[in-house]
N, C-alpha and C positions, 0 to 999 in steps of 0.2 A: 762370722756366719754369713754365707751368701743367701740371697733370696731364693725361694723354691724354684727349681728349674734353670737357674742361671748357669750352673756348670754344664748341664747337659746341652742347653741351647748353644753355649759357646763351643763345646766340643763337636757338636754337629756341624757348626759353621766352619770349624777349622779343617774339615776334611778335604775340600778342594785344594787348599794351599799345601796341606800335608802330602797329598798324592802327587802334586807337581814336584815337590821337593824330593820325594822318594823316587819318582820316575826319572829325575835328572841324575840319579846315582846309578851307575852301571852295576848290575849284580856281579858279585865275585864268582868266577868260573870254578873255583876250587871245590865248592860244595857239590855241584853237579858232577864234577870229575870223580870225587870220592864215591858218590853213589854209583856211577857207571862202573867203577872198578869192582863193585860187588856183583854186577850183572844180575840185579834182583829179578826174580820171577814174580814177586809181589812186594808190597811195602806195607808197613803198619803205622798207624797214627794213633796217638793217645792224646785225648783232649776232652774237656767238659764244657758245657754251656755254650757261650758265644764262640769260644775257640773251637768247640766241636762242630759248629755250623760252618766255620771256615774250613775245617778239615773235610767236611762233607763235600764242599765244592771241589777241593783238591782230589777227592776220590773220583768224582765224576770226570774231572779233567784227565787224570792219569789213566783211567780205564778207557777213555775215548781217544786221547791223543797218543798215548804210549802203549796201550794194550796191556798195561800192568795193573792187575787187581790191587786194590787198597783195602786193607782190613782196618776198621775203626775198633781199636782194642777196648775191651771192657776192663777197667782198672781193678774191679773187685776180684777178677780171676787171680790177680797177683796178691792184692792186699787182704782179701777176706778168705779166698779159697786156697791160697798157697800155691797156685799154679805158676808155670813158667812157659808161656807160649812163644818162646823165642828160639831161633837157631843162630849159629855162629855167623851165617852169611846174610842175616836179616838187616834191613834198613828200618829203623824205628824213629819216627818223628814225633816230638811232643810239641804241642802248641798251648800257650798260656799267656794271658795278659800279665798276671802278677808273678808267675813262676814260683808260687808259694804253696800250692796244694800238696800235702804229703803223699797222696795216692799217685799223682803224676810223677813225683820225684822217685817214689818206690818203683814204679814201672820202668823208668829210665835206668835206675841203678840195677834192677834185675836184668834188663835187656843187655846192658853194657857188660855185666859180669858173665853173661852167656856168650859174649863175643860179638854181639850185634853192633853195627854202626849206629850211634845214637846222636840225634840232632834236636836241639831245642830252639824253637822260635818263641821269644819272650819280649815283653815290652818293659822290662824292669832290670836295669843293670845290677849285677851282683846277686841275682836270685839263686835260690837253692836249686831250681830246675836247670838253670843255665850251667851251674857248677857241676851238676851230676852228669851232664851230657858231654860227649867228646867234642861236639861242635855246637857253639852257641851263636844264634843269629838274632841280633837285636832288631825288633820291628821298627823302632825309632819313630813311633807315633807321637812321642812327647807325653808328658804327664797327663794321665786321665783320672780325674777326681770324682766325677759322677759315678755312682755305683753301676748304673746301666751303661754297659760298654757301647761306644759308637765308633769313634775313630780307631780304636785298637782292632775292631772287627774289620773295617775296610783295609787297614794296614796288613792284617793277617791274610786276608783274601788276596791282596796284591802280592805279598811275599810268596805265598804258596803257588799262586798262578805263575809267577815268574820262574819259580823253581821247576815246575812241571814243563814249562816251555823250554827251559834250558836243557832239559833231558830229552826233548824231542829230536829225532834224527834230522829233521829240517825245521828251522824256526818258522812258525806261521807268520804271515805278513799282516799283523794286526795293527790297528791304529791306536797305539797306546796313548798318544798325546790327546786323544779325544776324551779320555776318562775324566780328568779334572773338570773340564767344561760341562760334561754331562752331570756330574755330581753337583756342580755349582748351580745349574739350572734347577735341579730338584730341591736344593737347599732353600732356594728363594721362591719356589712354586707352591703357593698355599691354596691353589684353586680347588683341589680335591678335599681339603680338610673339612669344610662345613658338612659335606655329605658323609664323610667318614666318621666325624665326631657324632653326627646324628645317629649313625648306625650303631655306634658303640654305646651311646647314651641309653641307659636302661637295659642294655643287653645282659642276660644272665650268663651267656657264654659267647665265645667267638671262635671262628675257624678261619685260618689263613691257608689259601690254596696256592700251590706252585707245582711246577713240573720240570723234570730234567734239570737244567742249569738254574732254574728258578726255585728249586726245592729248598736249597740252603737259605734263600731269602725268606721263604715262607716260615722255615723253622726259626730263624733269627727274629723275624717280625713277631711271631707268636710269643717268644720269650720276652721281647721288649714290652709287649702289652701286659703280660702277666707281672713282670717285675715292677712296672711303674703304675699300673692302673688296678692291680688286684682283680682282674677279670679272668676267669678260667678260659684259656685259649689253647686250642690245639692246631697243629700244622699237619697238613696232609699233602702228599702227591695227589693231584687231581684224579689220576687213574686209581690210586688206592682208595680214594674217597668214595668212588662208585661201588666199591666192594663191601659196603655195609654202613659206614659212618653217615652217608647221605640220609639214611632213615631217621637219624636223630635231629636233623635240622627242623626248626620250627620258628614260631613267632618271637621267641626270646633270643634267637641266634643272629649274630652279626657275621656275615661272610665277607671276608676281604680277599681279593684276588690279585696276585702278581700278573705280569703280562703273559699273554699267550694261552689263557685258560679257555677251554671249549665253551662258547656262548651257550650251548644247549645245557651244559651242566649248571651254569649260573642261572639260567631260566628255570631249571628244576628247583634250585634253591629258593628262588623268588616265589615259585608256585607253592612251595611248602610254607611260605610266610616269612622267610628270613629277609633281613635287610642286607642287600648285596652292594658292595662298592668295589670298583676296579681301580687299583692304584696306578698313578702315572709311572712311566718308565723313562729311562735316560736315552733310549734309542741306540745303545751300544750293541755290538754283536753278543750273542748269548754267552760266550765264554767269559766275557768281561762284565756283563750286565750286573752281577751281584754287587759290584762295588758302587753302582749308582742306584739300583732299584731298591736297596734297603732304606735309602734316605727318607722317602715319604713315610715309611712306617716308623722310623725314628722320630720324625716330627709329630706324627699322629700320637705315638705313645707319650711324648712330652706334653702336648696340648691337652690330651684327654686326661692325663694325670692331674694337671693343674686345674682343669674344669671340675674335677672331683674333689678338689681341696686337698690333694696329696702333694708330696714333694718328690718328684722323680729323681732328684739327686740323691736322696737318702730314703729309699723305701724301707718300711718297717721290716725288721728281722733279717735284713740282708746286709752284707758287708762287701767292700770292694774286693778283698782277697778272700776267696772261699776255700776253707781248709777242710777237705774231706779225706777219709781214709777207708 
């Protein structure tokens, strides 16, 4: 049995090396070619939890770079309601760390039987999800033992980002080599932690704000805090936050912000009595930033959990492979 937090700390620290290794491997062109042959007018992604947040970033990228709408599929349409939201020319992508959840497998099987091209991004060789899909892509993040996913998330974001870029008519001139160094800086940067820990200490609830390419980071950050610290935490687009949720902010609320949030909105939260902290960023271009900007929140979740006497590696009632139907 490892000490509390030892696994999560190690897996957070592995991310720069993992990303360097994955970036050194050229993506296979066959997958992008197979998608192009379908000439998709839209794409569908099925995923839950952390993988769903990586899918959300892929949605933003696809709709911005390719002009192709992406639908985040609701698995219960298939598994509970008996629907079949697929067509024969669809492209359906599943994303999962474990590849073990029956609802994702059922969606892929249903889509494949309807004639759709099915692709599974998984971090577990020999998974049921990988076997159900026509094309299996291994994320190759390495074994992830802590329940709270960290490196499998950044690996998922990288893999999906590279897929969208491979589908672009003209490859954007992005500095991919800067990603691992940016992540490495944030892994070792603990300057923001005291103020962030103080904001969470005693908070009855927390909110994480992001916008556009930062929204997936906000969603994943909120999940990490809930998983490891048992603090009710919601994520909002900063624009959506102004449409009502801002009214619920008060003295028991911690407000954590990703980069680029309107200072006037944060001032309004402070005026309402909330403790507001802005997370550091890796300085990457917005399309790549989710791979670095989640890291401070991973570290915050780890350290806040330990400060509460909890074990972020093994949160109560959670398991590494979540099997829902």
